[in-house]
N, C-alpha and C positions, 0 to 999 in steps of 0.2 A: 582553498584559494582565499587569499586575503581580499578584502573589499576593494582596496586600491587597484589590485590587478584586474578585478572584474570591471571596474569603471574605465580603466585604461583600455581594456579590450573593447569595450563598447565604443569609446571615442575613436579608437584606431580603425575599427571595422565599419562604423556607421557615419562618421562625420568627415567629409573630404578635407584634406589639408587646406585647400583654397577657401574653405568656408570660415576658418578661424580668423578673428581679428584680435587686436590687442586686448580689448575689453573682455570678450568672451574667453580668451585664453587666460587672462588674469583671474576671472571667476572660476575657471576650471582648476587652476593651480590652487586657489583657496579651498575648493572642495577637496582636492587631493590631500592637502595638509590636514584638514579636519578628519578625513577618512584614515589617514596614517595614525592619528591619535586614537581613533576608534579601534583600529586593528591592534594597537598596543594594548588597549583596555581588554580586548577580547582574546588576547594572547595568540593572535594570528601571526604567522611567520612573515618576516620581511621577504617578499617574493619578487625581487628585482628580476626583470626580464630584458635581455639585450635588445630584442626586437621592439619592445615598447619604448625603451630609452632612445632607440634610433628614430622611431616615429616622433617622439617629443622633440628631439633635436631638429628634425626636418621642419616641424611646425615653427619652432623658435627661429631657425635660420630664415625661413620665409618671411616671418614677421619683421625680423631685423632688416631685411632687404627692402621691405615695403616702407619701413619707417625711416630708413637712412636718408639724409638729405641728398638731393641729386648733386653728384659731384661735378657734373658738366655745366651747371648754371652759375652765373656770376652776378 
């Protein structure tokens, strides 16, 4: 298993979607980028998982909704 996969598993299973904010999500993304480079150096296979990608999309969608300006205010 690649390191990215293990870290994504941990995040998905242990950190509720509601707990993420933009800052922590950005830091998490930076960690994943660094771990991808490490996986490359260690010849670990790219281990894309649709379930993990779905979880990441759910977090990103939630953050987008939280940060979107309120359409109803003038």
